[in-house]
N, C-alpha and C positions, 0 to 999 in steps of 0.2 A: 700662705704667706704672700703678702702683697709685692707687686714688682716695684723695683726702684725706678727712679726717673731715667737712669741710664739704661736699664733693661727695657723700659717702655720705648724709649727712643730707638734702641737697636732692633726691637721687634717691629716697630713701624717702618724703619728703613728696610728691613728684611722683606716685609709684606709689599712694600712699594716696588723693590727690585724684582720680586717674583711676579707681580702684576704686570710690570712692563716687559718682562721677558716672555709672557705669553704670546704665541702666535695667534693673531686675531684676524688673519687675512680671509678666513672663511666664515666669519660670524654674520648673522642676519641683522641688519640695521633696521630700526623701527622709528617712526615719527608720529606726531600727533595726528589723529584722524582729521580729515577735512582740509589738510594743507595741500597746496598745489605743487606739482613737481618743480616748476620754475621759481617758486618762492624760497628764500633762505629760511631754513628751519633747523632745529636741533634734532639730531638722530642719536639714539642710544641703542647699545647692544648689550645683552646680557652675557656675562662671562662665568666661568666656573667659580664655584665658591660663593656665589652671590654678588660678585664684583660686577661693575657696569663700566662700559666705555661710552664716551660721549664725544660727538664731533658736529661741525656745521655741515649742512648739506652742500655747501659751496667750497669747502676746504676739507677734503678727505684725508689730506696728509697730516693734520694737526688733530690728534686724538688724545683726549684726557681720559685717565682711568681712575676708578674710585674703588676702594675696598667696599665690602658689604656694610660695614659700620659707617664709612663715610657717606655712602649713598643713602643710608637709612637716616642719618642725621640731617642731610639735605632735604630729604623728602618730608620729614617730620617738620623741619623748620619752615619749609614752603607752605605746608598745610596750616601751620600755626600763624602764618602772616609775617614771619621774620624778614621776608625779602620784599614785602609790599613797598611800592614806591610812595604812596601817600601815607603819611603818619597817622596812626591810630591810637586810642587811648591805651589799648593793652600793650603797646610796645613803646610807650613813653612819649607819644605824640600829642596831638590835640586833645585837650580835656585833662591830660595828666596833672598839669600845673594847677588846676583848679581845686585839687583835692587837699 
């Protein structure tokens, strides 16, 4: 039986609350290879259950947390070019109107 909209909303709120209740004080933070220590960069930490935390290397106090499903959707979207700054034909940009 499929979840109702209210059940989905309640589940997502519960997952978010549980995720932000996790103590992440001892997690290991990772950044992209080849970045310099003095450069601002995105750092991520892998959390239990496939969740991920993300922060700026210059602002350790602000940490965003994503469930496994949210992180997977982000990674797949990035791989597909969903966040590309330059418009491309496959995402409705240049050349799409010519069809």
